N, C-alpha and C positions, 0 to 999 in steps of 0.2 A: 504494500499499500504506500502511495506517495505521501509525503508530508510537507507541509509548508515551511519555506525557509525564508528568513528574514534577509533582505539584501542590504549589503553595505555599499552605498553609491559612491564611495571613494575609490573603489578599484573595480573597474569594468570587467576585468578578467575574472576576478573572484565572483562577481555578480553572475556572469554568464555560466560559470562552473557550477554555482549554487543553484542556478535556475534549471541547468541540465540535470542535476542530481535530483531536484525536486520533482520532475516528471519522468523519472527513470524507469518506473514500473508501468507506466500508461501505454507505452508504445504508441504514442499519439501520432508521431511522424509517420509510422507505418499506415496508420488508417487514413490520415490526411491526404496521403498521396493517391487514395482511391478517388477523391472528390473530382479531379480534373478528368479522370478516366470515365467516371459515370455521366459527367457533363458532356464530355466528348461524344459518348454513344447517344445520349439524348439529342444533341444538336446535329449530329450526323444522320440520325434517323429521321429527324424532321426535315432536313435538307433534302434527303432521298425522297421522302414523302412529297415534298413540294415539287420536285423534278418529275415525279410520276404523274402528279396532277396535272402539270403543264403539258406533259407529253399526252395524256388522255384527252385533254381539251383539244389539242391539235389533231389528233387521230379522229376526234368526233366531226371536224370540219370537212375531211375528205378531200380538201382542195389545197394544192400547194402552188402559188403563183410566185415566179422567180423575182426577187427584189422586194417582196412584201413582207413585212413583219408578221409571222403568224402566231408567234407566242406573245400572249398579253399578260405580262406579269401583274399581280395583284397582291395587295396586303392581306387579302382574304384567306390566303394559304398558310399564314403564319399564326402562332399562338396569340390569341386575343386580338388578331388583326394588327399586330405590331412587330414588324420585322426587326425593329430596334432591340427587341428582347434577344433575338438570335444573335445579332451582332454584339451585344453587350456580353452574352454568354462565350462568344468566341474570343473576345478580348480578355475575358476573365480567365479562360483556359490557357491562353497564350502567356498572361502574366503568372499564372500559378506554375506552369511549365518552366518558365525562365527563372522564378524565384526558387523552385526545387533544384535546378541546375546550379544556380549560385550557391544555394545552401550546401549542396554536395561538395562543391569545390572549397567552401569555407571550412567545412568539417574535414575534408581531405588535407588541407594546408594546415589547419591548427591542431 
């Protein structure tokens, strides 16, 4: 069981070591690493569903005219009619991935 540790703000190295010992039994970093993976699966599945919906709409028209835009993108295909949510989740996944890589190198070096 993890215990709470009082941090001495005079020495940041000691603080980091104390904090690392405080959460030693939680294996939190192991479980946090699954969050970007789960988000990636959700966003990827949604984007694949959007592409399938657009392809189905094009297939229903049965007419292809050269030079004319057949696919009509719409916000209706996204969660709550807001593609900004998917874009935010993509940014969040990229940030978490970059943070995990930086944390890996920080642990490796120190």
